[in-house]
C-alpha positions as a printed Julia matrix, in Angstrom:
416×3 Matrix{Float64}:
 42.61   94.69   59.02
 43.66   98.14   60.18
 41.92  100.11   62.86
 38.25   99.43   62.19
 37.71   96.92   64.99
 39.74   98.72   67.66
 37.39  100.14   70.25
 34.83   97.56   69.19
 32.14   97.3    71.88
 29.84   94.36   71.37
 27.73   95.1    74.43
 26.95   98.77   73.78
 24.21  100.06   71.56
 25.19  102.81   69.19
 21.96  104.67   68.53
 19.38  102.02   67.76
 21.87   99.48   66.45
 23.22   96.8    68.71
 26.81   96.05   67.76
 27.32   92.35   67.08
 30.47   90.25   66.76
 32.86   91.92   64.33
 33.45   89.97   61.12
 37.24   89.62   61.32
 37.12   88.43   64.93
 34.44   85.91   64.01
 36.55   84.47   61.14
 39.59   84.23   63.42
 37.59   82.33   66.07
 36.14   79.91   63.51
 39.66   79.18   62.17
 41.04   78.55   65.67
 38.18   76.16   66.52
 38.54   74.28   63.2
 42.28   73.77   63.77
 41.79   72.66   67.41
 39.0    70.29   66.45
 41.4    68.21   64.33
 43.94   67.94   67.17
 41.59   66.57   69.83
 40.12   63.09   70.23
 37.62   61.37   72.51
 36.39   63.23   75.59
 38.32   66.44   74.8
 36.81   66.57   71.32
 33.3    66.18   72.79
 33.99   68.97   75.28
 35.19   71.27   72.51
 32.05   70.43   70.5
 29.94   71.44   73.53
 31.83   74.77   73.85
 31.47   75.42   70.11
 27.73   74.75   70.19
 27.29   76.98   73.25
 29.06   79.76   71.33
 26.73   79.26   68.35
 23.72   79.42   70.7
 25.02   82.73   72.13
 24.97   84.17   68.58
 21.38   82.98   68.09
 20.41   84.67   71.38
 22.09   87.87   70.21
 20.06   87.8    66.94
 16.87   87.24   68.97
 17.64   90.19   71.26
 18.41   92.47   68.31
 15.2    91.23   66.56
 17.06   90.61   63.28
 14.86   88.02   61.57
 16.94   87.58   58.4
 20.19   87.19   60.31
 18.49   84.83   62.78
 17.34   82.54   59.96
 20.83   82.3    58.45
 22.5    81.87   61.85
 19.92   79.22   62.82
 20.64   77.21   59.65
 24.4    77.28   60.28
 24.09   76.35   63.96
 21.65   73.48   63.29
 23.9    72.05   60.58
 26.85   72.12   62.99
 24.84   70.46   65.8
 23.62   67.68   63.47
 27.18   67.02   62.25
 28.37   66.72   65.85
 25.63   64.22   66.72
 26.42   62.09   63.64
 29.89   61.33   65.03
 29.94   57.85   66.67
 31.51   59.22   69.89
 28.74   61.76   70.39
 25.62   59.7    69.74
 25.02   59.11   73.43
 26.32   62.48   74.62
 23.34   63.93   76.49
 25.0    67.36   76.78
 25.1    67.75   72.99
 21.53   66.47   72.62
 20.44   68.98   75.26
 22.12   71.9    73.47
 20.68   70.85   70.09
 17.15   70.64   71.55
 17.63   74.05   73.22
 18.8    75.52   69.91
 15.65   74.27   68.15
 13.54   75.73   70.97
 15.23   79.15   70.69
 14.61   79.16   66.94
 10.9    78.75   67.65
 10.64   75.13   66.47
  8.94   73.91   69.65
  7.64   70.63   68.2
 11.03   69.72   66.7
 12.72   70.57   70.01
 10.29   68.3    71.87
 11.08   65.45   69.47
 14.82   65.93   70.1
 14.3    66.04   73.89
 12.07   62.92   73.77
 14.58   61.04   71.59
 17.43   61.94   73.94
 15.44   60.85   77.01
 14.41   57.57   75.35
 18.01   56.7    74.43
 19.44   57.86   77.76
 18.63   54.64   79.56
 17.25   54.24   83.06
 19.64   56.11   85.32
 16.84   58.18   86.85
 17.82   60.58   89.62
 21.28   58.95   89.89
 22.33   60.22   86.45
 23.52   63.85   86.54
 23.19   64.33   82.76
 19.68   62.86   82.69
 18.61   65.16   85.54
 20.12   68.17   83.79
 18.38   67.31   80.49
 14.99   66.76   82.2
 15.35   69.99   84.19
 15.96   72.12   81.09
 13.09   70.43   79.19
 10.71   70.97   82.13
 11.82   74.6    82.61
 11.19   75.41   78.93
  7.77   73.76   79.1
  6.89   75.69   82.28
  7.72   78.98   80.53
  4.93   78.25   78.04
  2.33   78.05   80.85
  0.08   81.06   81.21
 -0.9    80.27   84.79
 -0.18   77.68   87.44
 -3.81   76.48   87.42
 -4.04   72.92   86.11
 -0.26   72.63   85.78
 -0.44   69.18   87.42
 -1.53   67.77   84.06
  1.19   69.56   82.09
  4.02   68.08   80.04
  6.55   69.46   82.56
  5.06   67.36   85.39
  5.12   64.29   83.11
  8.86   64.81   82.44
  9.72   65.31   86.12
  7.57   62.32   87.15
  9.13   59.99   84.55
 12.59   60.95   85.79
 11.88   59.33   89.18
 10.58   56.03   87.77
 13.95   54.56   86.68
 12.2    52.98   83.69
 12.4    53.78   79.98
 11.0    57.22   79.1
  7.56   57.37   77.47
  6.64   60.59   75.57
  3.77   62.72   76.95
  0.31   61.51   75.96
 -1.78   64.31   77.46
 -2.31   63.11   81.01
 -0.41   62.44   84.24
 -1.77   59.92   86.76
 -2.21   61.32   90.31
 -0.76   58.12   91.8
  2.46   58.64   89.8
  2.69   62.22   91.1
  2.47   60.97   94.71
  5.11   58.28   94.1
  7.4    60.83   92.42
  7.11   63.22   95.36
  8.17   60.47   97.78
 11.11   59.49   95.53
 12.33   63.1    95.27
 12.02   63.56   99.02
 14.12   60.46   99.79
 16.71   61.26   97.11
 17.2    64.8    98.44
 17.46   63.59  102.06
 20.1    61.04  100.98
 22.15   63.69   99.22
 21.92   66.22  102.04
 22.8    63.69  104.73
 25.92   62.52  102.85
 29.17   64.06  104.11
 31.01   64.77  100.89
 34.41   63.19  100.39
 37.34   65.15   98.98
 37.67   63.58   95.56
 36.75   63.89   91.91
 33.26   62.51   92.55
 32.55   65.57   94.66
 32.35   67.71   91.52
 29.78   65.38   89.96
 27.97   65.11   93.28
 27.48   68.84   93.66
 26.31   69.23   90.04
 23.94   66.36   90.65
 22.65   67.97   93.86
 21.92   71.23   92.04
 20.0    69.4    89.29
 18.1    67.31   91.83
 17.11   70.39   93.88
 16.03   72.16   90.66
 13.87   69.22   89.51
 12.28   68.65   92.93
 11.53   72.35   93.51
 10.01   72.74   90.03
  7.94   69.59   90.61
  6.67   70.96   93.94
  5.94   74.34   92.3
  3.74   72.73   89.63
  1.97   70.24   91.91
  1.72   72.13   95.24
  2.66   75.79   94.81
  5.38   78.42   95.13
  5.81   78.13   98.91
  6.57   74.41   98.68
  9.24   75.12   96.03
 10.84   77.91   98.09
 11.01   75.54  101.06
 13.13   73.06   99.05
 15.56   75.83   98.01
 15.83   77.06  101.61
 16.56   73.56  102.95
 19.22   72.9   100.31
 20.88   76.3   100.8
 21.05   75.93  104.58
 22.6    72.48  104.26
 25.16   73.64  101.69
 26.13   76.63  103.85
 26.6    74.38  106.87
 28.71   71.9   104.85
 30.84   74.71  103.46
 31.7    76.24  106.84
 32.23   72.82  108.45
 34.71   71.8   105.74
 36.64   75.02  106.24
 37.1    74.16  109.92
 38.11   70.56  109.13
 40.78   71.36  106.56
 41.93   74.64  107.98
 41.9    76.14  104.51
 39.69   76.77  101.53
 40.15   73.45   99.75
 36.76   71.97  100.6
 34.77   75.09   99.93
 36.04   75.43   96.35
 33.18   73.56   94.73
 30.51   74.3    97.31
 29.98   78.0    96.73
 29.32   77.18   93.07
 26.6    74.7    94.09
 25.12   77.22   96.53
 25.3    79.95   93.86
 23.56   77.73   91.3
 20.78   76.86   93.79
 20.33   80.58   94.59
 20.06   81.38   90.89
 17.38   78.7    90.37
 15.51   80.09   93.39
 15.5    83.73   92.19
 14.63   82.75   88.61
 11.61   80.77   89.81
 10.4    83.7    91.95
 10.77   86.06   88.96
  8.8    83.69   86.72
  6.06   83.27   89.33
  5.69   87.05   89.65
  5.29   87.26   85.88
  2.35   84.84   85.71
  0.57   85.59   88.99
  0.23   88.1    91.82
  3.03   87.72   94.37
  4.83   90.21   96.65
  8.18   91.6    95.52
  9.85   91.41   98.93
 10.85   87.68   98.98
 12.64   88.11   95.64
 14.34   91.36   96.69
 15.55   89.77   99.95
 16.82   86.64   98.19
 18.71   88.76   95.64
 20.31   91.13   98.15
 21.47   88.2   100.32
 22.87   86.38   97.28
 24.64   89.45   95.9
 26.4    90.14   99.19
 27.8    86.64   98.91
 28.41   86.57   95.13
 29.09   90.17   94.1
 30.42   89.17   90.67
 27.39   87.12   89.52
 26.06   88.98   86.48
 22.78   87.06   86.21
 21.85   88.0    89.78
 22.71   91.67   89.16
 20.54   91.7    86.02
 17.61   90.36   88.02
 18.25   92.97   90.73
 18.27   95.86   88.25
 15.16   94.45   86.58
 13.16   94.54   89.82
 14.55   97.94   90.84
 13.16   99.45   87.64
  9.68   98.97   89.06
 10.54  100.87   92.22
 10.09  104.67   92.33
 12.55  105.13   95.16
 16.21  104.83   94.17
 17.7   105.4    97.62
 17.45  101.79   98.82
 19.19  100.43   95.72
 21.86  103.15   95.91
 22.64  102.31   99.52
 22.87   98.63   98.6
 25.23   99.27   95.65
 27.34  101.48   97.89
 27.67   98.81  100.6
 28.59   96.09   98.08
 31.2    98.19   96.26
 32.88   98.98   99.6
 33.1    95.33  100.63
 34.44   93.75   97.4
 37.08   94.21   94.72
 34.75   92.92   91.96
 34.02   95.34   89.19
 30.51   94.08   88.46
 28.8    96.06   91.26
 30.27   99.31   89.81
 29.23   98.45   86.25
 25.69   97.56   87.29
 25.36  100.59   89.6
 26.24  102.78   86.59
 23.83  100.91   84.36
 21.01  101.29   86.9
 21.54  105.09   87.02
 21.72  105.3    83.21
 18.39  103.47   82.93
 16.9   105.92   85.47
 18.3   108.89   83.51
 16.83  107.58   80.25
 13.46  107.09   81.92
 13.47  110.61   83.42
 14.36  112.19   80.07
 11.67  110.19   78.31
  9.03  111.45   80.75
 10.25  115.05   80.57
 10.28  115.07   76.77
  6.93  113.36   76.3
  4.65  114.94   73.65
  7.03  117.84   73.02
  8.59  116.43   69.88
 12.25  117.25   69.46
 12.3   120.25   71.83
 14.51  119.25   74.74
 13.27  119.76   78.26
 13.95  123.24   79.65
 15.19  121.9    82.98
 18.1   119.54   82.26
 18.46  116.52   84.54
 21.9   117.38   85.95
 21.55  115.51   89.26
 21.66  112.06   87.65
 24.38  113.08   85.19
 26.63  114.22   88.04
 25.88  111.07   90.01
 26.83  108.86   87.02
 30.07  110.8    86.46
 30.91  110.42   90.17
 30.3   106.66   89.93
 32.56  106.42   86.87
 35.27  108.41   88.67
 35.18  106.14   91.72
 35.07  103.0    89.57
 38.1   103.89   87.43
 40.07  104.69   90.59
 39.54  101.18   91.97
 42.32   98.67   91.33
 40.39   96.52   88.84
 38.6    99.48   87.28
 41.83  101.17   86.2
 42.61   98.2    83.95
 39.12   97.6    82.55
 38.79   98.76   78.89
 34.99   98.33   78.98
 34.66  100.76   81.89
 36.79  103.43   80.19
 34.84  103.03   76.95
 31.53  103.33   78.8
 32.84  106.5    80.48
 33.94  108.03   77.15
 30.66  106.97   75.56
 28.67  108.66   78.33
 30.69  111.88   78.21
 30.19  112.13   74.43
């Protein structure tokens, strides 16, 4: 409808207001999804339902970040209604992916007890696949991760609901909801089961077929569950050891397959498994640092290694910027950004390097203007401004940067 949504930037804050999805674009998307939904059947229809629900969840997350309570309530009602309608369809009743997303939605909306009921129902109806079922592992992993985030410290975590979920997963029997205690003997049995399952997976030489995709997803979920289990029952070092073992094995498999096939065919799915394992590893370290005293170096090293390998992973860059905020010296981070931007064509390192400097600039200005009211500081911070402009200039000269509307808009925004 005219020019109002041209130049729309949903990721930039204008003043204090975060810009959300624009209304016309939102209506268009809803119409497209409604039309497509009537054309698909069976598996495709379920997959579209999963995508639709993920999109609804992203809007809920956006409302949470913007702290808009009214909008969150309305959005939550719409999303829940949609999820319930999906699950009523006969084809979807046993679809663990949809159950998982619905439970996650309830959790995000703050309805922890309702979310637990949904998770428990899904686990009870899922059957007894145990560690062999990729979807069951994925569901249990998310449930356990959400429960772990509620813990205030790792003390006494052995008796927590998360340990119960991860222990039940190894038993291959029907799921029994948490009753407030976990038997030590079950914990020991579960540890043995996880150990054997992981050894079996890592010793398998993967075949080149469709099962490989499921296998690697399954391996990532298994490593996530086992490492989280070790973290809660033994400690952080035991969990890190699992991630290290899995990463080394995946790296070895990846390079070996390259030699065997003489091309990149085999490695296609493996970097994604390795990337997912790395992400689980760094997220666990970040969480552990939040609830207890732990050195920053292991996390920084893990992130820098991972980012050299996956320079376009946004989640890893966000973690990196988050930990760099705590550091008073910018030179190390600047050198790292510089080395990554030289060695890759990805645009993400440029965008995050700019963001890191903008955060630093905001912080410097805040300190310089403290307790002076509206009078601006007498010594303007030109060093950082010039550095940011130089970064923008280099970024827009790169091949991908020239064609990136977001980058140009950020540059214009900054200059204004």
